[in-house]
Structures are given as structure tokens and as C-alpha cells.
C-alpha positions as CSV (number, residue, x, y, z in Angstrom):
1,M,28.2,-20.7,-14.7
2,A,28.3,-21.6,-10.7
3,E,29.2,-25.0,-11.4
4,E,32.5,-23.7,-12.8
5,I,33.0,-21.4,-9.8
6,F,32.1,-24.0,-7.1
7,E,33.3,-27.3,-6.3
8,P,30.7,-29.6,-5.8
9,I,28.8,-29.2,-2.4
10,T,29.9,-32.2,-0.2
11,N,27.8,-33.9,2.6
12,E,30.3,-32.8,5.3
13,E,29.5,-29.4,4.4
14,I,25.7,-30.0,4.4
15,K,26.4,-31.7,8.0
16,Y,27.9,-28.7,9.2
17,A,24.8,-26.4,7.9
18,E,22.4,-28.8,9.7
19,K,24.6,-28.5,12.7
20,I,23.8,-24.7,12.5
21,L,20.3,-24.5,11.3
22,L,18.3,-27.7,12.7
23,P,17.5,-28.7,15.9
24,E,20.1,-31.6,17.3
25,G,19.4,-35.1,15.9
26,Q,17.4,-33.8,12.7
27,T,18.9,-33.9,8.9
28,F,17.8,-32.5,5.7
29,D,15.9,-35.4,3.6
30,E,17.9,-37.0,0.6
31,D,15.2,-37.3,-1.7
32,E,14.1,-33.4,-1.7
33,R,15.8,-31.1,0.2
34,R,20.0,-32.2,-0.1
35,K,19.4,-32.6,-3.7
36,I,18.5,-28.8,-3.7
37,I,21.3,-27.7,-1.7
38,R,23.8,-29.2,-3.8
39,E,22.2,-28.2,-7.0
40,L,24.1,-25.4,-8.6
41,K,22.8,-24.8,-11.8
42,S,19.8,-23.0,-13.2
43,C,16.8,-24.5,-11.9
44,C,13.2,-23.7,-10.2
45,V,12.2,-25.3,-6.9
46,E,8.5,-25.8,-6.0
47,A,8.2,-25.9,-2.4
48,C,4.4,-26.8,-0.4
49,P,3.6,-24.6,2.6
50,G,5.6,-25.1,5.6
51,S,8.3,-27.2,3.9
52,G,11.1,-25.0,5.3
53,K,12.6,-23.8,2.0
54,T,14.1,-20.6,3.3
55,T,16.0,-22.6,5.6
56,V,17.1,-25.0,2.6
57,L,18.3,-21.6,0.8
58,I,20.2,-20.4,4.0
59,A,22.1,-24.0,4.6
60,K,23.4,-23.4,0.4
61,L,24.1,-19.8,1.9
62,I,26.3,-21.2,4.8
63,I,27.9,-23.6,2.5
64,L,28.7,-20.9,0.0
65,A,29.7,-18.0,2.7
66,N,32.1,-20.6,4.1
67,R,34.3,-20.8,0.5
68,M,34.5,-17.0,0.0
69,P,36.2,-15.4,-1.6
70,L,35.0,-16.9,-4.6
71,K,36.9,-17.6,-7.8
72,N,37.1,-14.7,-9.9
73,N,35.9,-12.5,-7.2
74,K,32.5,-13.4,-8.4
75,G,29.2,-12.6,-6.2
76,I,26.1,-14.3,-5.1
77,C,22.9,-12.2,-5.7
78,V,19.6,-13.2,-3.6
79,L,16.5,-11.3,-4.0
80,T,13.4,-11.5,-1.9
81,H,10.0,-9.6,-1.7
82,T,10.1,-8.5,1.8
83,N,13.0,-7.1,4.5
84,V,11.4,-9.3,6.9
85,A,12.7,-12.3,4.7
86,I,16.1,-10.6,4.6
87,E,16.2,-10.3,8.3
88,E,15.2,-14.0,8.7
89,I,18.3,-14.7,6.7
90,K,20.7,-12.4,8.6
91,R,19.1,-13.8,12.2
92,K,19.7,-17.8,11.5
93,L,23.1,-16.9,9.9
94,G,24.3,-14.6,12.5
95,A,27.7,-13.4,12.2
96,K,28.3,-15.4,8.9
97,S,25.8,-13.4,7.3
98,D,28.6,-10.5,7.3
99,V,30.4,-12.0,4.4
100,L,27.3,-12.3,2.6
101,F,26.3,-8.8,2.5
102,K,29.3,-7.3,1.3
103,Y,30.7,-6.5,-2.0
104,P,30.3,-8.4,-4.6
105,N,27.3,-10.2,-3.0
106,Y,23.7,-8.2,-3.1
107,F,21.2,-9.3,-0.6
108,G,18.0,-7.2,-0.6
109,T,14.3,-7.3,-2.0
110,L,13.9,-7.4,-5.6
111,Q,12.1,-3.9,-5.6
112,S,15.2,-2.1,-4.2
113,F,17.3,-3.8,-6.5
114,I,15.3,-2.9,-9.7
115,D,15.5,0.7,-8.1
116,K,18.9,0.8,-7.3
117,Y,20.4,-0.4,-10.5
118,L,17.8,0.3,-13.2
119,A,15.2,2.9,-12.3
120,I,16.7,5.6,-10.1
121,P,19.4,5.7,-12.8
122,C,17.0,6.1,-15.5
123,Y,14.9,8.8,-13.9
124,K,18.3,10.6,-13.2
125,E,19.2,10.3,-16.7
126,K,15.8,11.4,-17.9
127,Y,14.8,14.5,-15.8
128,K,18.4,15.4,-14.3
129,K,16.6,15.0,-11.0
130,N,16.6,12.5,-7.8
131,V,13.7,10.6,-7.0
132,E,12.1,11.6,-3.7
133,M,10.1,8.6,-3.2
134,I,9.0,5.4,-4.2
135,D,5.6,4.3,-2.7
136,D,2.3,3.2,-3.8
137,A,0.8,4.5,-0.8
138,Y,2.2,7.8,-0.8
139,V,0.9,8.6,-4.4
140,N,-2.5,7.1,-3.3
141,S,-2.7,9.5,-0.3
142,I,-2.1,12.0,-2.8
143,Y,-4.8,11.2,-5.1
144,S,-7.1,10.5,-2.8
145,K,-7.6,14.0,-2.4
146,I,-9.0,13.8,-6.1
147,K,-12.5,14.8,-5.2
148,Y,-11.2,18.5,-4.8
149,W,-10.2,18.0,-8.3
150,G,-13.3,19.5,-10.7
151,S,-14.0,18.3,-13.9
152,L,-11.0,15.5,-13.7
153,H,-12.9,14.3,-10.7
154,S,-16.3,14.1,-12.6
155,T,-14.2,11.7,-15.5
156,F,-12.5,9.7,-12.7
157,K,-15.9,9.3,-10.9
158,R,-18.0,8.4,-13.7
159,C,-15.1,6.0,-14.9
160,K,-15.1,4.5,-11.2
161,V,-11.4,5.1,-11.0
162,E,-9.7,4.3,-7.7
163,A,-6.6,6.3,-6.6
164,N,-4.2,3.4,-7.1
165,S,-5.2,2.9,-10.9
166,I,-3.9,6.3,-11.7
167,K,-0.2,5.5,-13.1
168,Y,2.3,7.3,-15.5
169,N,3.5,6.0,-18.5
170,F,7.3,7.1,-19.1
171,E,7.2,5.7,-22.4
172,S,4.6,7.4,-24.2
173,E,4.6,10.6,-21.2
174,E,1.1,10.8,-20.4
175,Y,-1.1,9.4,-17.3
176,T,-3.8,6.8,-17.7
177,F,-6.4,4.9,-15.5
178,G,-6.7,1.1,-17.0
179,N,-6.9,1.7,-20.5
180,I,-7.9,5.4,-20.6
181,K,-5.7,8.4,-21.4
182,V,-6.2,11.5,-19.1
183,N,-6.5,14.5,-21.6
184,K,-3.5,17.2,-20.9
185,E,-6.1,20.1,-21.9
186,Y,-7.9,19.4,-18.3
187,K,-7.0,22.4,-16.1
188,E,-6.5,20.2,-13.1
189,Y,-4.0,18.2,-14.9
190,Q,-1.4,20.1,-13.5
191,W,-2.2,18.8,-10.2
192,L,-2.4,15.2,-11.0
193,N,1.2,15.7,-12.5
194,S,2.5,17.7,-9.2
195,R,3.2,14.4,-7.7
196,L,5.9,13.5,-10.6
197,E,7.0,17.0,-10.5
198,N,7.9,16.1,-6.5
199,N,9.8,13.3,-7.9
200,Y,7.1,10.6,-6.3
201,I,6.9,7.5,-8.3
202,R,5.2,3.9,-8.1
203,F,6.7,0.7,-7.7
204,S,5.3,-0.4,-11.0
205,E,6.6,2.8,-12.9
206,A,9.7,2.0,-11.1
207,T,9.8,-1.1,-12.8
208,Q,8.8,0.5,-16.1
209,L,11.5,2.8,-15.8
210,G,14.2,-0.4,-15.4
211,S,12.8,-2.2,-18.4
212,I,13.5,1.2,-20.3
213,Y,17.0,1.5,-19.0
214,L,17.9,-2.0,-19.5
215,E,16.6,-2.1,-23.4
216,K,18.5,1.0,-23.5
217,Y,21.5,-0.3,-22.2
218,P,21.7,-4.2,-23.1
219,E,25.3,-4.3,-21.9
220,L,24.2,-4.3,-18.3
221,K,23.4,-7.8,-19.1
222,K,27.4,-8.7,-19.2
223,L,28.0,-6.4,-16.1
224,F,25.9,-8.3,-13.7
225,S,26.9,-11.6,-15.3
226,D,30.8,-10.4,-14.4
227,R,29.6,-9.7,-11.4
228,F,27.4,-12.6,-10.3
229,C,27.8,-16.3,-10.8
230,L,24.5,-17.3,-9.0
231,V,21.3,-15.8,-8.6
232,M,18.3,-16.8,-6.1
233,V,15.1,-15.2,-6.4
234,D,12.9,-16.6,-3.1
235,E,8.7,-16.1,-3.1
236,M,9.1,-16.3,-6.7
237,Q,5.2,-16.7,-7.3
238,D,5.0,-12.9,-5.8
239,T,6.8,-11.5,-8.5
240,K,5.0,-9.4,-11.0
241,E,5.3,-10.3,-15.0
242,E,6.9,-7.4,-15.6
243,D,9.7,-7.9,-12.8
244,Y,9.9,-11.4,-14.2
245,L,10.8,-10.4,-17.5
246,I,13.6,-7.9,-15.9
247,L,14.8,-10.6,-14.3
248,E,14.9,-12.7,-17.6
249,N,16.6,-10.2,-19.8
250,L,18.7,-9.0,-17.2
251,F,20.6,-12.3,-15.8
252,N,22.2,-14.4,-18.8
253,K,21.8,-18.2,-17.8
254,E,24.4,-19.2,-20.3
255,E,27.1,-17.2,-18.0
256,M,25.5,-17.4,-14.5
257,S,23.0,-19.9,-12.5
258,V,19.5,-18.7,-11.9
259,Q,17.4,-20.4,-9.3
260,Y,13.8,-19.4,-8.7
261,I,12.0,-20.6,-5.4
262,G,8.7,-20.6,-4.5
263,D,5.2,-22.1,-4.8
264,S,2.8,-21.5,-7.6
265,N,-0.3,-22.9,-5.5
266,Q,0.3,-19.5,-3.2
267,N,0.4,-16.7,-5.7
268,I,-2.3,-14.5,-4.1
269,F,-0.7,-11.0,-5.1
270,Q,-1.4,-11.7,-8.9
271,G,2.5,-12.5,-9.8
272,V,3.6,-14.3,-12.5
273,E,2.2,-17.7,-14.0
274,N,4.4,-20.5,-15.4
275,W,7.6,-18.9,-13.6
276,A,8.7,-23.0,-12.8
277,K,10.3,-24.3,-15.7
278,N,12.5,-27.2,-16.3
279,P,14.2,-28.4,-14.5
280,I,12.0,-28.4,-11.6
281,F,12.9,-29.5,-8.1
282,T,10.1,-30.2,-5.5
283,I,9.6,-29.9,-1.8
284,T,6.3,-31.8,-1.1
285,E,6.9,-32.7,2.7
286,S,5.8,-30.0,5.4
287,K,7.1,-29.8,8.4
288,R,4.1,-27.7,9.7
289,Y,1.0,-29.8,9.5
290,G,0.2,-33.8,9.7
291,Q,-1.1,-36.1,6.8
292,V,-4.9,-35.0,7.7
293,L,-4.3,-31.9,6.4
294,A,-1.6,-32.4,3.7
295,D,-4.2,-35.0,2.4
296,F,-7.3,-32.1,2.5
297,L,-4.8,-29.3,0.6
298,C,-4.1,-31.7,-2.1
299,H,-7.6,-31.2,-3.5
300,I,-7.2,-27.4,-3.1
301,R,-4.0,-27.1,-5.3
302,K,-4.6,-25.5,-8.7
303,N,-3.5,-27.3,-11.8
304,R,-4.0,-30.6,-10.1
305,T,-3.4,-33.8,-11.9
306,E,-3.1,-37.5,-11.2
307,E,0.6,-37.0,-11.9
308,S,0.8,-34.3,-9.1
309,P,2.6,-35.3,-6.5
310,S,1.1,-36.0,-3.0
311,L,1.7,-33.5,-0.4
312,K,3.3,-35.5,2.9
313,G,2.5,-34.1,6.6
314,N,4.8,-34.5,9.5
315,N,4.7,-37.5,11.4
316,N,5.2,-35.8,14.5
317,I,2.1,-33.6,14.6
318,S,-1.5,-35.2,14.5
319,T,-3.4,-32.4,12.9
320,H,-7.2,-32.9,13.7
321,K,-9.6,-33.2,11.0
322,P,-10.8,-29.8,9.3
323,H,-14.2,-28.6,11.1
324,I,-16.7,-27.2,9.1
325,I,-18.7,-24.5,10.6
326,L,-22.2,-24.0,9.0
327,F,-24.2,-21.0,9.6
328,E,-27.9,-19.5,8.2
329,E,-27.5,-16.2,6.3
330,E,-26.1,-13.2,7.8
331,D,-27.9,-14.0,11.4
332,G,-25.2,-16.9,12.0
333,V,-22.2,-14.7,11.9
334,N,-23.9,-11.7,14.2
335,D,-22.5,-11.0,17.5
336,K,-19.3,-13.2,17.0
337,K,-21.3,-16.4,17.1
338,V,-18.6,-18.0,14.4
339,I,-15.6,-16.7,16.4
340,N,-17.1,-18.0,19.7
341,E,-17.8,-21.4,18.2
342,F,-13.8,-21.7,16.9
343,I,-13.0,-20.8,20.7
344,K,-15.1,-23.2,21.8
345,I,-13.7,-26.1,19.4
346,I,-10.1,-24.7,20.4
347,R,-11.0,-25.2,24.1
348,E,-12.4,-29.0,23.3
349,K,-9.6,-29.8,21.7
350,N,-6.9,-28.4,24.5
351,L,-5.4,-26.5,21.7
352,N,-4.9,-23.4,24.5
353,Q,-2.5,-25.3,26.9
354,E,0.6,-23.7,26.6
355,G,3.7,-25.9,26.0
356,E,6.9,-25.1,24.6
357,K,5.6,-22.5,22.6
358,K,2.3,-19.7,23.1
359,P,-0.5,-21.1,21.0
360,I,-1.4,-18.8,18.0
361,F,-5.2,-18.7,17.1
362,K,-6.2,-16.5,14.0
363,A,-9.6,-15.8,12.2
364,I,-8.7,-14.8,8.3
365,G,-10.9,-13.8,5.5
366,N,-10.3,-12.8,1.8
367,I,-11.8,-9.5,2.1
368,G,-11.3,-6.9,5.1
369,K,-13.0,-3.9,4.0
370,E,-16.5,-3.3,5.1
371,N,-19.1,-2.7,2.2
372,K,-22.8,-4.3,2.1
373,N,-21.4,-7.6,1.6
374,R,-20.1,-10.5,3.6
375,T,-16.8,-8.9,4.9
376,I,-14.1,-9.7,7.8
377,P,-16.1,-6.7,9.8
378,I,-19.8,-8.9,9.5
379,Y,-18.0,-11.5,11.7
380,Y,-16.2,-9.0,14.0
381,K,-17.5,-5.6,13.8
382,E,-14.3,-4.4,15.8
383,Y,-12.2,-5.2,12.9
384,L,-10.0,-2.0,11.7
385,G,-7.6,-2.4,8.6
386,S,-4.7,-0.3,7.5
387,N,-5.1,1.9,5.1
388,D,-2.6,4.1,2.5
389,E,-3.1,7.0,4.7
390,E,-1.9,5.6,7.3
391,K,0.8,4.5,5.7
392,T,2.3,8.0,4.8
393,N,2.9,9.4,8.2
394,F,6.0,9.5,9.6
395,G,4.9,7.1,12.2
396,Y,4.4,4.3,10.0
397,L,7.3,5.3,7.8
398,A,9.8,5.2,10.7
399,G,8.3,1.9,12.1
400,K,8.9,0.3,8.9
401,E,12.2,2.0,8.8
402,L,13.2,1.3,12.3
403,K,13.1,-2.6,11.4
404,K,16.2,-2.1,9.2
405,V,18.3,0.8,11.3
406,S,18.1,3.2,14.5
407,K,20.5,5.6,13.8
408,N,20.1,9.2,14.1
409,K,21.1,9.7,10.4
410,E,18.6,7.6,9.0
411,I,15.6,8.8,11.2
412,M,16.3,12.6,10.6
413,N,16.4,11.8,6.9
414,L,13.1,10.4,6.9
415,A,11.8,13.1,9.1
416,I,13.0,15.5,6.6
417,K,11.6,13.6,3.7
418,N,8.2,13.9,5.4
419,I,8.3,17.5,6.4
420,I,9.4,18.5,2.6
421,A,6.3,16.3,1.4
422,F,4.1,18.1,3.3
423,F,5.5,21.5,2.5
424,K,4.5,20.4,-1.1
425,L,1.4,19.0,-0.2
426,K,0.4,22.4,1.5
427,N,2.4,24.4,-1.2
428,I,4.6,26.4,1.0
429,N,8.3,26.6,1.2
430,E,8.8,25.8,-2.2
431,E,12.2,26.7,-2.0
432,I,12.9,24.0,0.1
433,K,12.7,21.1,-2.4
434,N,15.2,18.3,-0.9
435,K,17.1,17.7,2.1
436,S,20.1,19.7,0.9
437,C,17.6,22.9,0.8
438,F,16.4,21.8,4.4
439,Y,19.9,22.1,5.8
440,E,20.9,25.4,4.1
441,Y,17.9,27.3,5.1
442,P,19.2,29.7,7.4
443,E,17.2,29.3,10.6
444,V,17.7,25.7,10.1
445,K,21.4,26.0,9.7
446,E,21.8,27.6,13.1
447,S,19.6,25.9,14.9
448,L,20.5,22.3,13.7
449,I,21.6,21.0,17.2
450,K,17.8,21.6,18.3
451,F,16.5,19.3,15.6
452,K,19.0,16.6,15.6
453,K,18.4,16.5,19.6
454,I,14.4,16.0,18.9
455,I,15.3,13.4,16.9
456,Y,18.0,11.9,19.6
457,E,15.1,12.0,21.9
458,Y,12.7,10.0,19.5
459,L,15.1,7.1,18.9
460,K,15.5,6.9,23.0
461,S,12.1,7.3,24.1
462,E,9.9,4.3,24.2
463,N,6.4,7.0,24.2
464,N,6.8,9.2,21.3
465,E,3.4,11.0,21.6
466,A,5.2,14.3,22.2
467,F,7.6,14.1,19.1
468,P,5.0,15.7,16.5
469,S,4.3,18.8,18.7
470,K,8.1,19.0,19.5
471,L,9.1,18.8,15.6
472,F,6.1,21.6,15.0
473,E,7.4,24.0,17.8
474,Y,10.9,23.5,16.2
475,L,9.6,24.5,12.6
476,K,7.4,27.1,13.6
477,N,10.2,28.4,15.5
478,V,12.4,28.5,12.5
479,E,9.5,30.2,10.6
480,L,8.8,27.1,8.2
481,L,5.3,26.7,9.6
482,K,2.8,28.8,10.9
483,E,0.1,28.3,14.1
484,D,-2.6,27.1,11.2
485,N,-0.5,24.1,10.1
486,R,-0.5,22.6,13.5
487,I,-3.3,20.1,13.3
488,E,-2.6,18.9,10.4
489,F,0.9,18.5,10.8
490,I,0.7,16.9,14.1
491,D,-1.7,14.5,12.4
492,N,0.5,13.6,9.3
493,F,3.3,12.8,12.4
494,K,1.7,10.7,14.9
495,T,2.5,7.5,15.1
496,P,-0.3,5.4,13.6
497,S,-2.7,3.6,15.3
498,N,-1.0,0.6,14.8
499,T,-1.4,-0.1,18.5
500,E,-5.2,0.7,18.3
501,I,-5.5,-1.9,15.1
502,K,-3.9,-4.7,17.1
503,K,-5.7,-4.3,20.2
504,N,-9.2,-3.7,17.9
505,N,-8.1,-7.0,16.3
506,F,-8.0,-9.3,19.2
507,Y,-10.6,-10.9,20.7
508,E,-10.8,-12.6,24.0
509,K,-13.3,-15.2,25.3
510,D,-12.8,-18.0,27.8
511,G,-9.0,-17.5,28.6
512,V,-8.4,-17.8,24.3
513,I,-7.0,-15.2,22.5
514,V,-7.8,-14.9,18.6
515,E,-6.3,-12.3,16.2
516,I,-8.7,-11.4,13.2
517,A,-6.8,-10.7,9.7
518,T,-6.5,-11.1,6.2
519,V,-5.6,-14.1,4.2
520,H,-2.8,-12.0,2.7
521,S,-1.4,-10.3,5.9
522,V,-0.9,-13.9,7.1
523,K,0.9,-15.4,4.2
524,G,3.8,-17.0,5.5
525,E,2.8,-17.6,9.1
526,T,2.2,-20.9,11.3
527,H,-0.8,-20.9,13.6
528,T,-1.9,-23.6,16.1
529,A,-5.3,-23.0,14.5
530,T,-6.7,-21.3,12.0
531,L,-10.7,-19.9,11.1
532,Y,-10.9,-19.6,7.4
533,L,-14.0,-16.9,7.2
534,E,-16.2,-16.8,4.3
535,T,-16.3,-13.6,2.2
536,F,-17.7,-11.9,-0.9
537,N,-15.9,-10.5,-3.8
538,R,-18.3,-11.2,-7.0
539,C,-18.9,-14.4,-5.2
540,Y,-18.5,-16.1,-2.2
541,D,-15.0,-17.8,-2.0
542,T,-15.6,-20.8,-0.1
543,E,-18.9,-21.6,-1.7
544,K,-17.0,-21.1,-5.2
545,I,-14.6,-23.9,-4.2
546,A,-17.3,-26.2,-2.8
547,D,-16.9,-29.3,-5.0
548,Y,-13.3,-29.1,-4.1
549,I,-14.1,-29.4,-0.6
550,F,-17.2,-31.7,-0.2
551,K,-16.8,-34.3,-3.4
552,K,-14.5,-37.1,-2.9
553,K,-14.0,-37.1,-6.6
554,K,-12.8,-33.4,-7.3
555,P,-13.8,-31.8,-10.8
556,N,-10.9,-31.6,-13.2
557,Q,-11.7,-28.4,-14.7
558,Q,-10.2,-25.3,-12.8
559,I,-12.2,-22.2,-11.6
560,S,-11.5,-18.9,-13.1
561,S,-10.9,-15.8,-10.8
562,K,-7.9,-13.2,-10.4
563,P,-6.2,-13.9,-8.1
564,N,-7.0,-17.6,-8.5
565,Q,-9.3,-18.5,-5.7
566,L,-8.0,-21.8,-5.0
567,N,-4.5,-20.0,-4.3
568,I,-6.1,-17.6,-2.2
569,T,-8.1,-20.6,-0.1
570,Y,-5.0,-22.5,-0.2
571,V,-2.8,-20.1,1.3
572,G,-5.5,-19.8,4.1
573,F,-6.0,-23.3,4.9
574,S,-2.3,-24.3,5.0
575,R,-1.4,-22.1,7.9
576,P,-2.3,-24.2,10.8
577,T,-0.3,-27.1,12.9
578,D,-3.0,-28.4,14.7
579,L,-6.5,-27.4,13.5
580,L,-8.4,-25.7,10.2
581,C,-12.0,-25.0,10.7
582,I,-13.7,-23.2,7.6
583,A,-16.7,-20.9,8.5
584,M,-19.5,-20.8,5.3
585,Q,-23.3,-20.2,5.0
586,N,-25.5,-23.3,5.0
587,S,-26.5,-22.3,1.0
588,E,-28.8,-24.8,-0.8
589,K,-25.7,-25.6,-2.9
590,I,-23.9,-26.8,0.5
591,K,-26.9,-28.5,1.5
592,E,-27.2,-30.4,-1.5
593,L,-23.2,-31.5,-1.8
594,I,-23.5,-32.3,2.0
595,E,-26.7,-34.8,1.0
596,K,-24.8,-36.3,-1.8
597,N,-21.5,-36.7,-0.4
598,K,-22.3,-37.7,3.3
599,E,-20.4,-40.5,3.6
600,Y,-17.2,-39.0,2.2
601,I,-17.8,-35.8,4.4
602,E,-18.5,-37.9,7.7
603,Q,-15.2,-39.5,7.1
604,T,-13.2,-36.2,6.1
605,Y,-14.7,-33.5,8.2
606,E,-16.3,-32.6,11.3
607,V,-19.6,-30.4,10.7
608,R,-20.9,-27.8,13.3
609,Y,-24.4,-26.3,12.7
610,L,-25.0,-22.9,14.2
């Protein structure tokens, strides 16, 4: 157990961490944050939006890093859900992070941990091959071409199957979409199976492999208990049920301490429910917004009871009353009317005046994909979202990888991975199955210096438009590609239209710049002002929770939807420091609620009609 490895954390150690992490004169409060920093036993932490929970986690890590090496050469395991979180930890720790990122410690994403120690070993043992890629977007891009797959396509179309629902079950060894099994007698089955033959698997499939491996080798539990004395998992609400079961089965809480940190009310990625079990610590004070918004958010939380702790705002921030922007049917949202009203309010409140930090304004909605219903493009027709096909090209992957590395070797491996993927997609150069085959190919072997030079130039240049063409010319010269492949190859290797997306998703008027985005893409962000746009997904989302917004006495029953609509709006509503605006249609239900709760609404909100 961690408490047997560590001496109790002292006030002097906490003060040392405060000097590194907090502005001069600020300290961690005794009631919530200091208790969590001192805690070394297994526990769960529920932290409200803007609470600075990652800073609390890092404070504990700074203290423990100063004590390394630990007793019995034990390590610490920190698992997050994004590489961005890992980079934030590195940035805040600075040079002190070096010791934490060395064995026997482990810092990384939960997915990479499962892949490295469980899924990939299982796959190698089962198929005697290496996994080429674990990525949903790439698998989806392969299946997006299913319209060419004859009778199999007819079946999928009849069952309304999306590419992302086609999965392989490694236990029953069959493909499924939902609860339906794919008949191996289909002549197109081999096409369906081609991506597995080429060793491309989904994240969820990797998790299943991890579960299979752990069940087969239960002694892994002891091995990890011997290595780690403390495991901390951040953003626990984003953890899938299957991943949670791996955590529970892999880490023995009788031999080590396991701490889960998150916010159940921000579960918008269909994560595990009821992960927070006793003992539970809470951080109810937000550093992001004032008490006005804290009081409002109290009503939007799910599983709210009379005993639920109130949220506390930052006394140094004067957040404005939430503004409700009401429009009449679709006419009220055309021509950027809602966003223009948002900009007007921003200017009225003088929020566009730059101070120590540049103000950030965002208009967000739950559904970004254009369809016949009300989604983000109804409010802003220029909106562009990212899609899976963009995420399969080299530019996207390189951009993603370059956040972590900037070395020739890594980019070279990434380029080769994409080159081989292109060969497999086009059923050409079948002898080049992996990186080793590529390097051993005679013409490549003789001209490897030219290939390396292209990669070097890619890394050093800020303008990489010529990179795909140069790479194609090289592969053509070594007789791996023909002129017929030029256009498709170059399209696959172009840097994706992220710049174009960003340009299209920013709207400027009267000196105010507003970014348009989805709720899911802004989770974890802090804005100066946020506009929440009502969208439709089986129902109008803000109308669905209107009773929670407009009634003084909130309903006791919870609304049902997956992911829970309260969670999505809670995440969206809790982004701003100064101003929250909510745009919704002035439907008959809304008119009735406003009429019946007029006094409460006048006290709580400012209502604007378009």
C-alpha cells in the first residue's frame, strides 16, 4: 500500500508545491485540496468544472518526485485520456518531470497502457504478427468504401449500419454490427476482413484483447502490484466500462493504492457510471467562474439531491447573469442572427477589451453534422467539422504525432506506415508488408539517403505543400508507384485542411472574433464568454432540460438520454468565466414556462428576443 511506502505528506512539502504551481500569495485550501494532496490511500475525487484538479494532482506528484527513488524501488502510474493532459503535466512540472517519466514509473494514456502491456502482446501471441495500427478513424476510412461491396452493402444499408459500428469479436472470431453477426459466406467477407489481415484494429478491439490477455494471465495483477504502489487515473468519467473493468481487475487495491479523479457530471463520452465509490473526496469550489454561474450550474447537475454539496464560485470573478436568447423557429437563426446578438452582448459588457489575457469567445452546440434538423450549420452555414477520412492522411497523423516528437525517425516511421497503408488500400506491392520490407526493398535500400532527405526537409520547413509530391516522385523513381497513383496518393499525404477548418470556423464582426465548435471539442476549456446553441438529436436539447433552467423548484426526476443530456449542457454551460448565453427556440413550452415563472426568471436571467 502507498501509505506503507510513503511517510505522511507534510505542510512544508505542500508549501513547496504551492510556490511552484500557484501565483504568489495563493495557497491550497485546507478543507478540500490539501486533504486530497495528503491522501495516499485508495479513494475517488469528484471535482467541479474549473476546480484545478489537475493542479492538485501535479502538486502531489511534485512532492512524491522529491522523494524518489521510493522504498522497494516502487513506482507511480498516472493514466490520462489524452496526450494533451500528459503534456500539461510535463509543462507544469518542468525539469522535475524527468524522474517521473522513468522506470519504474509510468505516465501515459489509459489506451496506450492497455495497448502496450495487454492488447499488443495478446495479438502477437494469437496471430504471430505485429499490430500495424490501433485507430478507429483509419478503420472507419476503410469501411467508408463499403458502398462498393455488393450484397454486403445491401445488408448494411437495410440495417442502417454505420462504418463505426462494424467490429471484430476476438472471442467468437466474427464480425458484428450491433447484435448482428456477419455471415462468413458473403463473398465480400474477405474485403471486410482485409483490414484485420493487415493488422489494423479499433480501440475497443484492443481493449477486448487486453481483457482476454488479463483473464489468461491473472498473474499480471501481481506483477503490476509489485511495480506500482500508487495508481492515479485522471478524467475518470471518460473511462469506458470495459477499460474500467481492466483497471479494477489489474490493480490490486489490497496491495497498492488506486485513486480515481474526475467529474461524473461531465460524462459526455459514454463513460462508466458509478465509478466514484467511498471514500469520496470533493472539490466544489471553482476557480473559473463567479457565484452567479455556480448557483445556476447546481441546478443542471445530474443525481442532484438536497444533500448534494453546493458549488462555490470564485469571489474574485464577477460573472454576469446567464443570458437567454430566444428566436422564432428557423427564421431566427438564419444569417448568423444568434451569433450577432451574442457579439452585441459581448460588446455591451465590454468583454472584448483585452486585459492580461486575450479574451476567448466561443459558440458551441452538441451536433455539428449538417442534416435536415437544427444543428450548428443552421446558425453558421460556413461551419466545417473534422471527419474520419481527414484523420487518416499523413498530415493529420503527423500533426498529431509532432505534438509528442520532432525527430526524423518518428516521422519517417509514420510516413512508411502511411505508404504501406496506401499500398494495401490499392492492392499493390503486396511484398512490402511492413517497415522492414520497405527498407529491404532493393531500390529503396540503394536510395535511402534521398528518402531521409525528404523527411528532413519536411521537418525543417514551415510550408510543407510540396512534401506529398516529393514523396510521390521518390516512390515513382524506385518503381513502387505509377503515374496513375499520383492524385490519390498526394491527397492522402496532404496536410489536412485544419487551417481551412479553423479559418471557416471563426467569425468576426465589430472587432469580436467568435469560434464555432462542438461541445465535445471544448471540454476542459475556459472561455471568456460562451454561447450555447440549441441543436436537435431526437429532441431539442435545451428545451429538453427547460424545467431545470426556468423553474425555481427543479424536478426531482432525471431525464433519460445517452449520453445524458444534462451532462452535455453542464459541460457546455460551465466553460465561461464572465458570461453564458443560451440560444433556444421560443417554443410553446418555453413561452408557458416563462409566463408561469416570470418573477424567478427576471431575478435569475436576462432574456433577449430576436
